C-alpha angles and dihedrals in degrees: 000000000000126000111261112257124230088258091052091051094049090046089052089049091053093051101041110026109126092209096052093046095044091051091047091051092043092052091049093050094043090049090052094049091044092053092051097040098042093052094048104037111358096249127128121224089242090058096054097072092056094047089047093051091050093045093050099038103027121225114000136182118249088251093052091050091047091054093046094049098035091236130141114246094244094057091042093050091053090048092048091051090056092049091048092048088052091053092243095118137017124220119213135173115272130222091294134024093262096061132071124194125213122208132183112248124215088257090051092051090048092050091048092050090049090050094049099081091043091051090047089055093047091047092050089052092054095043092046092047092053098033122244095268095049090045093053090046089050091054091050092048093048090052089049092052092049091049091048091058091047090051090054090055096253118136121241 
């Protein structure tokens, strides 16, 4: 058997890389949820987790949201600015000058509640398309992959 060439190795990378394939799947799923959510209620799939976190936990610091969502602070700060500009959240000073606290506004809660049945339909489409058992297995496997990278000392 011959030694794999550089081309063979790169072709193998393109077909089997967990990172590439997870990102491709993530973009496809995000695009699907975006198309459904934007048309119905003007929210992006990436905005829903922040609104959900604030709905469930109440006001949170930027650091607390970043930890809950596994986002870096730079990305989160940019996302929070867009939500604040849309009137979905309000940002206020925290207990000291270094912290800022985000809270869901009435408009944000209303938008989240409007998005909920749309999300439920989109979610049902994905679950039904995969089948309940495959969907549950996928969630478990995705959690396992995330945990594996944390165990190796890599950030989320």
